C-alpha positions in Angstrom: -27.2 -1.5 -9.1 -29.2 1.2 -10.8 -31.2 3.0 -8.1 -31.4 3.6 -4.4 -34.9 2.7 -3.2 -38.3 4.1 -4.1 -38.0 7.0 -6.5 -40.8 8.8 -4.7 -39.0 8.8 -1.3 -35.7 10.3 -2.3 -32.9 10.7 0.1 -34.1 12.1 3.4 -31.1 13.8 5.0 -33.5 16.0 7.0 -34.8 13.1 9.0 -31.8 13.0 11.3 -31.0 10.1 13.6 -30.3 6.6 12.3 -31.5 6.8 8.7 -28.8 4.5 7.3 -31.4 2.0 6.2 -33.2 4.6 4.2 -30.3 6.5 2.6 -27.5 4.0 2.2 -26.9 2.2 -1.1 -28.1 -1.4 -1.4 -25.5 -4.1 -1.1 -25.2 -7.3 -3.0 -26.3 -10.4 -1.0 -22.8 -11.8 -1.1 -21.6 -8.8 0.9 -24.3 -8.7 3.5 -24.8 -12.5 4.2 -24.0 -13.9 7.6 -21.3 -16.2 6.1 -21.5 -18.3 9.3 -18.5 -20.7 9.4 -17.2 -19.0 6.2 -15.9 -15.8 7.6 -12.4 -16.1 6.2 -13.7 -16.9 2.7 -16.1 -13.9 2.8 -13.4 -11.5 4.0 -11.0 -12.7 1.3 -13.6 -12.1 -1.4 -14.2 -8.6 0.0 -10.5 -7.9 0.2 -10.0 -9.1 -3.4 -12.6 -6.7 -4.6 -11.4 -3.9 -2.3 -7.8 -4.1 -3.6 -9.3 -3.8 -7.1 -10.9 -0.5 -6.0 -14.5 -1.6 -5.4 -16.0 1.3 -3.4 -18.7 -0.8 -1.8 -16.3 -3.7 -0.8 -14.1 -1.1 0.9 -17.1 0.3 2.8 -18.1 -3.2 3.8 -14.6 -4.0 5.0 -14.6 -0.9 7.1 -17.8 -2.1 8.7 -16.6 -5.7 9.2 -13.4 -4.7 11.0 -15.3 -2.2 13.2 -17.4 -5.2 14.3 -20.8 -3.6 13.6 -22.2 -7.1 13.6 -21.9 -9.3 16.6 -20.5 -12.2 14.4 -17.5 -10.0 13.5 -16.3 -9.3 17.1 -13.4 -11.7 16.7 -11.9 -9.7 13.8 -12.5 -6.3 15.3 -9.5 -4.1 14.4 -9.9 -0.2 14.4 -6.7 0.3 12.4 -7.9 -2.0 9.6 -11.4 -0.5 9.7 -10.0 3.0 9.4 -7.8 1.9 6.5 -10.7 0.7 4.4 -12.9 3.7 5.2 -10.0 6.0 4.1 -9.7 3.9 0.9 -13.4 4.3 0.2 -13.2 8.1 0.7 -10.2 8.3 -1.6 -12.0 6.2 -4.3 -13.4 8.3 -7.1 -16.2 5.7 -7.6 -17.7 7.2 -4.5 -18.1 10.8 -5.7 -17.8 10.9 -9.5 -21.3 11.7 -10.8 -23.0 9.2 -13.1 -25.0 11.7 -15.2 -25.3 15.5 -15.9 -29.1 15.9 -15.5 -30.2 19.0 -13.7 -33.1 18.3 -11.5 -34.3 21.8 -11.6 -36.6 23.6 -9.1 -35.9 22.8 -5.4 -33.6 19.9 -6.5 -31.0 22.1 -8.0 -28.8 22.1 -4.8 -28.9 18.3 -4.6 -26.6 15.7 -6.2 -27.2 14.7 -9.8 -29.0 11.4 -9.4 -30.5 9.1 -6.7 -27.4 6.9 -7.1 -25.3 9.9 -6.4 -27.5 10.7 -3.4 -26.9 7.4 -1.7 -23.2 7.4 -2.4 -23.0 10.9 -0.9 -24.7 9.6 2.2 -22.2 6.6 2.3 -19.3 9.1 2.2 -20.9 11.3 4.8 -21.1 8.3 7.1 -17.6 7.1 6.2 -16.2 10.5 7.2 -18.1 10.4 10.5 -16.9 6.9 11.3 -13.3 7.5 10.2 -13.1 10.7 12.3 -14.3 8.8 15.4 -11.9 5.9 14.9 -8.8 8.2 14.2 -9.8 10.5 17.1 -9.4 7.6 19.5 -6.0 6.4 18.2 -2.4 7.3 19.1 -0.2 9.0 16.6 1.6 5.7 15.9 -1.8 4.0 15.2 -2.7 6.8 12.8 0.6 6.4 11.1 -0.1 2.7 10.6 -3.4 3.6 8.9 -1.6 6.1 6.7 1.1 3.5 5.7 -1.5 0.9 4.9 -3.4 3.3 2.6 -0.1 4.2 0.9 0.8 0.6 0.4 -2.6 -0.4 -1.1 -2.6 2.6 -3.5 1.0 1.9 -4.5 -0.1 -1.5 -5.8 -2.6 0.1 -8.2 0.1 1.5 -10.6 -0.5 5.0 -12.1 -4.0 5.3 -10.9 -3.0 4.7 -7.3 -0.1 7.1 -7.4 -2.4 9.8 -8.9 -4.7 9.3 -6.0 -1.8 9.6 -3.5 -0.9 12.9 -5.3 -4.4 14.3 -4.8 -4.3 13.2 -1.1 -1.4 15.5 -0.6 -2.5 18.3 -3.0 -4.0 21.4 -1.3 -6.1 22.1 -4.4 -8.2 19.0 -3.7 -10.5 17.9 -0.8 -9.2 15.9 2.2 -9.3 12.6 0.3 -8.6 13.8 -3.2 -12.2 14.7 -4.2 -13.0 18.1 -5.8 -12.6 20.7 -3.1 -16.2 21.9 -3.7 -17.6 18.4 -3.0 -20.3 18.6 -0.3 -18.8 15.9 1.8 -15.4 17.5 1.6 -16.7 20.8 2.7 -18.6 19.2 5.5 -15.5 17.4 6.6 -13.6 20.7 6.7 -16.5 22.3 8.7 -17.4 24.6 5.8 -20.6 22.9 4.6 -24.2 23.9 5.3 -25.5 22.3 8.5 -28.5 20.6 6.9 -28.6 17.2 8.3 -30.8 17.3 11.4 -29.0 16.0 14.5 -25.7 16.3 12.8 -26.0 20.1 12.7 -23.5 20.9 15.6 -21.1 18.2 14.3 -21.0 19.7 10.8 -19.9 23.1 12.1 -16.7 21.8 13.4 -16.1 19.2 10.7 -14.1 16.0 11.1 -10.6 17.2 12.1 -9.1 13.8 12.7 -10.1 12.5 9.3 -9.0 15.6 7.4 -5.6 15.6 9.0 -4.7 12.0 8.2 -2.8 13.2 5.1 -1.0 16.5 5.4 -0.9 18.8 2.4 2.5 19.1 1.0 3.5 20.2 -2.5 6.7 18.1 -2.5 4.8 14.9 -1.7 2.1 15.7 -4.2 4.7 16.2 -6.9 6.5 13.0 -5.8 3.5 10.8 -6.3 2.7 12.5 -9.7 6.3 11.8 -10.7 6.0 8.1 -9.6 2.8 7.8 -11.7 4.7 9.1 -14.7 7.4 6.5 -14.1 4.9 3.7 -14.7 4.7 4.9 -18.3 1.2 6.3 -18.1 0.7 9.1 -20.6 -2.2 10.7 -18.7 0.0 10.9 -15.6 2.6 12.9 -17.6 -0.1 15.4 -18.6 -1.4 15.7 -15.0 2.1 16.3 -13.7 2.7 19.1 -16.2 -0.7 20.6 -15.1 0.5 20.3 -11.5 3.7 22.2 -12.2 1.7 25.0 -13.9 -0.9 25.2 -11.1 1.3 27.3 -8.8 4.5 29.3 -9.5 6.5 27.6 -6.8 5.8 24.0 -7.8 8.1 23.7 -10.8 11.1 24.5 -8.7 10.8 21.1 -6.9 11.6 19.1 -10.0 15.2 18.2 -9.3 14.7 17.5 -5.6 11.6 15.3 -6.4 13.5 13.3 -9.0 16.1 12.3 -6.4 13.5 11.6 -3.8 11.5 9.4 -6.2 14.6 7.2 -6.9 14.8 6.5 -3.1 11.1 6.0 -2.5 9.9 2.6 -1.4 6.4 1.6 -0.2 6.0 1.2 3.5 5.7 -2.6 3.3 7.0 -5.5 1.2 3.5 -6.9 1.4 0.4 -6.1 3.3 0.8 -6.6 7.1 -0.7 -10.1 7.8 -1.1 -9.7 11.5 -4.6 -10.2 12.9 -6.5 -9.9 16.2 -6.0 -12.8 18.5 -8.2 -15.8 17.4 -9.1 -13.8 14.4 -8.6 -14.2 10.6 -5.2 -13.1 9.1 -5.3 -10.2 6.7 -4.8 -11.4 3.1 -2.8 -9.3 0.7 -5.0 -9.4 -2.4 -2.7 -7.1 -4.5 -1.6 -9.1 -7.5 1.4 -8.4 -9.8 0.1 -6.5 -12.8 1.7 -5.8 -16.1 4.4 -7.5 -18.3 7.3 -6.5 -16.0 5.8 -8.3 -13.0 4.8 -11.4 -15.1 8.3 -11.6 -16.6 10.0 -11.2 -13.2 7.8 -13.9 -11.7 8.6 -16.2 -14.7 12.3 -16.0 -13.9 11.8 -17.5 -10.5 11.8 -21.1 -11.7 15.0 -21.0 -13.8 17.1 -18.3 -12.1 16.5 -18.5 -8.4 17.7 -21.8 -6.8 14.9 -23.2 -4.7 17.2 -23.7 -1.8 16.7 -20.0 -1.0 13.0 -20.5 -0.7 13.6 -23.6 1.4 15.8 -21.7 3.8 13.2 -18.9 4.1 10.6 -21.6 5.0 12.9 -23.1 7.6 13.5 -19.7 9.1 9.7 -19.1 9.3 9.3 -22.4 11.1 7.3 -24.0 8.2 9.8 -26.8 7.8 12.5 -28.3 10.0 15.1 -28.5 7.2 15.7 -26.4 4.1 13.9 -28.0 1.2 16.1 -28.4 -1.9 13.2 -28.8 -4.4 9.5 -27.9 -4.5 8.8 -31.6 -4.4 10.4 -31.9 -1.0 7.5 -29.9 0.5 4.4 -31.7 1.8 0.9 -30.4 1.0 0.5 -29.5 4.6 3.7 -27.4 4.7 2.6 -25.5 1.7 -0.9 -24.9 3.2 0.8 -23.7 6.4 2.7 -21.0 4.4 -0.6 -20.1 2.6 -2.4 -19.7 5.9 0.4 -17.4 7.2 0.1 -15.3 4.0 -3.7 -15.3 4.2 -3.9 -17.0 0.8 -6.4 -19.7 -0.1 -5.1 -23.1 1.2 -4.7 -24.9 -2.1 -1.6 -26.9 -1.4 0.2 -25.7 -4.6 3.2 -23.4 -4.2 2.9 -20.6 -6.7 5.8 -18.4 -7.9 4.2 -15.5 -6.0 4.1 -17.5 -2.8 7.8 -18.3 -3.2 8.5 -14.6 -3.4 6.3 -13.9 -0.4 8.1 -16.6 1.6 11.5 -14.8 1.0 9.9 -11.4 1.7 8.3 -12.6 4.9 11.6 -14.1 6.2 13.4 -10.9 5.3 10.8 -8.7 7.1 11.1 -11.0 10.2 14.8 -10.6 10.4 16.6 -13.3 8.3 19.8 -11.7 7.1 20.1 -14.5 4.5 16.6 -13.8 3.1 17.4 -10.0 3.2 20.4 -10.7 1.0 18.5 -12.9 -1.4 15.7 -10.3 -1.6 18.2 -7.6 -2.4 19.6 -9.6 -5.2 16.1 -10.3 -6.5 15.4 -6.6 -6.7 18.8 -5.9 -8.2 18.4 -8.5 -11.0 14.6 -8.3 -11.5 14.0 -11.9 -10.5 10.6 -12.5 -8.9 10.1 -8.8 -8.7 10.7 -6.0 -11.1 14.1 -4.4 -10.8 14.2 -1.7 -8.1 17.6 -0.4 -7.1 16.2 1.6 -4.1 14.6 -1.5 -2.6 17.8 -3.6 -3.4 19.9 -1.0 -1.6 17.5 -1.0 1.4 17.8 -4.8 1.8 21.5 -5.0 1.2 21.8 -2.3 3.9 19.5 -4.4 6.3 21.6 -7.5 5.7 24.9 -5.6 6.1 23.6 -4.2 9.4 23.2 -7.8 10.6 26.8 -8.6 9.6 26.4 -10.3 6.2 29.8 -10.1 4.5 28.2 -10.6 1.1 25.9 -7.6 1.7 28.8 -5.5 2.8 30.6 -6.3 -0.4 27.5 -5.3 -2.4 27.3 -2.1 -0.5 30.9 -1.3 -1.3 30.0 -1.8 -5.0 27.1 0.6 -4.7 29.3 3.3 -3.2 32.2 2.6 -5.6 30.1 2.9 -8.7 27.3 5.2 -7.5 23.7 4.7 -8.2 21.9 7.9 -9.1 19.5 9.0 -6.4 20.0 5.8 -4.3 23.7 5.9 -3.2 26.0 8.6 -4.3 29.5 7.7 -5.3 31.7 7.6 -2.2 35.1 6.0 -2.5 35.8 6.2 1.2 32.6 4.4 2.0 33.3 1.8 -0.7 36.7 1.0 0.8 35.3 0.8 4.3 32.6 -1.7 3.3 35.1 -3.7 1.2 37.6 -4.0 4.1 34.7 -4.9 6.5 33.5 -7.6 4.2 37.0 -9.0 3.8 37.5 -9.1 7.5 34.2 -11.0 7.8 35.6 -13.6 5.5 34.1 -12.8 2.1 36.5 -14.2 -0.5 36.3 -11.8 -3.4 36.8 -8.9 -1.1 39.9 -10.5 0.5 41.5 -11.3 -2.9 40.6 -7.8 -4.1 42.1 -6.2 -1.0 45.3 -8.3 -1.4 45.7 -7.1 -4.9 45.4 -3.5 -3.8 47.9 -4.0 -1.0 50.4 -5.6 -3.3 50.0 -2.7 -5.8 50.7 -0.2 -2.9 53.8 -2.2 -1.8 55.2 -2.2 -5.4 54.7 1.6 -5.7 56.5 2.1 -2.4 59.5 0.0 -3.5 59.8 2.1 -6.6 
């Protein structure tokens, strides 16, 4: 994709009205085809590209879920549409110039190339559509959009965390673009009213879109810090620049370090709900890096398959808990894959085993919550994450799991920096509770403590 239409025509913002066909960037045929009887396949391909930060795939998903085409009415979902429009606006592929050529003359005020022109129009339209969608939502629905954007960006390692930092940094535009970006200024209501029928609209900006992410130095620092924790050198440089950019920012360091240890993404995996009679959302984020690959590789040898089997039984995929992968039929595996929005291949991957346990945990299985907590604590299937381990031990303990209560007592007995401070009283309370619930190691440990107390009293 090297140009945007006839060079002689240029981008005609002054025409006003519906000039999308003239000014929008061209789309590959695979994105714009009817995909009749292949809707799910087409959406999955788009989602795969969108999760990999493809600007045009994100725009296309925003259009599909807003049901611009009549054939997409069954998948209409304003929250999902707003999510992908927001992702496109936060994507630097949409605003980073591709050259530094000055057009000169009357063209000096315009973007740097015709490709930049059409992307600017795409972002102008994305802001307009996102503002309309968010303006008709409740606060809870807007929160759902925000959580989904945070989840997607959190799967993109340092780059995603840096984007989240810009979304919360007051020194950038509403979606992390440079604050002097024309679409950013227009969204704030500060731009020149130079787009025909949009003149009155531009004066007030797009308040619903610009308020999706509130500016907050602590959150901006937090996401910069999380980017550094991925091992990215550039993120470290950017965080130091962030600290020096305002006198008050460096003072947050200690607070942010504690908060970062407790931070967890909004979801275990992308919400796979869908409109009635529609197509389930697929989570096309894929484990990246050696840590993820190593953790997944441990699934076969270190996690007994019975735990996956019990999760599948809880989800209603099987009637009994499968002891081995061979005990599952091809149809049962395809049922799980359909629930996850994965291609129905009939082969249970290690990632799908992890997702089965995660899905059961999210849907309330205390047994799956306990297993997932151990997986995070030990780095099996997923990279070690003590904050998430604590979260799932806590969820399981809340449902009465004696093993989880024992684990919680260990957390508070030893203390995990930033996750659970050392608290001997809490540790004893959880240990007694787990013993009363019938957990053996706690009971024997409690008996030993009571015997020691009795001996000291006799002396």
